[in-house]
C-alpha positions, 0 to 999 in steps of 0.5 A: 486529543487536543493539540496546538498548531505550530509554525514550521518555516512558512507552514504550520503543523501539528503533533499527532501521537503514535497511539493515534497513528497506530490506530489508523495504520499511518506509516510515512504518508497521509492524505489531507482533504477539507470537508465542511470546514474539517481537515481530514487526515487519511493514511495513504496505502503503499504506492508500491504495486508489488508490495507483498508479492513475495509472500503471495508467490511463496504461498502460491508455490505451496499449493498442491495443484502444480498443474494450475498453469498448464491450461494457459499454454498457447501457440505463441508460447510453443513457436515464438519463445526460445529457451 
């Protein structure tokens, strides 16, 4: 794809078509680097460490082995926690 560099305020920008952005899963943020006189544009993964937790927890809850966490109980849990 060929595009023009455009002046935007004191900076410059380019228009990248939706088709190209979809191919690399760009959502809202990209990372720019320069390597060997080339501008590399990479999609930035979400910085939300809890992204997709709800789906994972719902999936984990559907496991038939409900005794999965029983082995993790310790003395602190028994004596220090107040319920």
